[in-house]
N, C-alpha and C positions, 0 to 999 in steps of 0.2 A: 633294610635288614630287620628281620623279626627277632626280638630278643628272647622270646619264650614261646614255645609251641606246646599245647596240651592236647593229648588224644585220650578221650574218656574211655574207661573200661568197656563200656557198651560198644564202642567203635573199634576196639582192639582185642583185648584179652578174651572176652566171652564169645567172640564171633569165630565160627569154624573157618580156619584158613582154607584157601583153595587146595585141592588134591594135587600132589605131585607124583604119586604112585598109588598102587592099589590100596595101601593102608597108611600113607603118610601125607601130611598137610603142611603147607608153608605159606605164610602170608606176611608180606612186608607191610610195615605200618608207617615208617618215617625214614627219610634220608636227610643227611646233613652234609653240606659243603660241596665244593668242586671236586675234591678228592673224596669220592663217595664212601660213606659209611652208612649202612642201612640196618635198622632193627625191626624185629617182628616176632612172630610166634611160629613154633614148629610142633606138630602133634603127630604121634605114632600110635597106632592101634594094632591089635594082633592080626597076623596074616603074614604075607610074604615079606621078607626082610628088604630094607632099602640099602643098596650099596651105592655110595656117592663119592666121587673124587672131587675134592674142593679146588676150584680155580681161584680162590681168594682165601685170606685168613679169616677165621671166625671164632667167636666165643659163644657158648651156650650156657645159660643158667637154668638148671632143672627146677621147675616150679612145682609140679605135681606128678606123682607116679602112683598108679594103681596096678598091681601085678609086678612083673619083673621087667625092667628096662635094661636091655643089653646093648652095649656099645663096644665095638671091636675095631681094630685097625688091621692093615694088611701085614703087619709084622707079628700078629698073633696075640697082641695085648687085648684083654677084655676087662671091662668094668661094668658094674651094675649100679649106675648112679641113682641117688635118692634126691628128694626135694632139698634144695639149697646147695647142691653140688655144682661146680663149675667145670665145663669141658672146653678145651682149647684145641682147635684144628688148624694147623699151619697149611698154607697153600701147597697143593700137590698131594696131600695125604688122602688115602682111600679109607673111608669109614663105613662100617655096617651098623645099621640101627635095627633093632627088633624089640617087640614087646610080646611077652608071653603071659598068659593068664586067661581068666574068663572073658565073657563078652563085654564086661564093663572095664577091662584093663586098658590102660593108656599111659603115655608119657607126654607131658605138656611142658614146653621149654620156651624161654625167651632167648633170642639170638641177636648178636651184632656182628655183621660181616662187612669186610671192605669190598663192597659191591654196589652196583647201581640198583635202584628200586625195580623190582620185577625180574631181575636177572637170577637164574637158577645157579 
């Protein structure tokens, strides 16, 4: 068993994660244990909104926002998270992510989800 694992910023945070839609990116960085828990980075840029139904529980910490980051659920609740905010998504919820603003607008988040590495 490895007691400590370190992933340098150059290998995680500053690397553009793989694209999961026209304007959203998701990259798993590390997984822990047999009951999987996976952390990584999620980036959204302006364009078509991403609508996603979560097959697992997830937490996101908003790291950086340029422009307006808009997150809404299927019940009509909408928030405009800022850097330092925490978002919780229970299994089964449908969430819409969107960023509005100029060409430099984006929202960059760290997430931890109860999923296997590479699972969307």
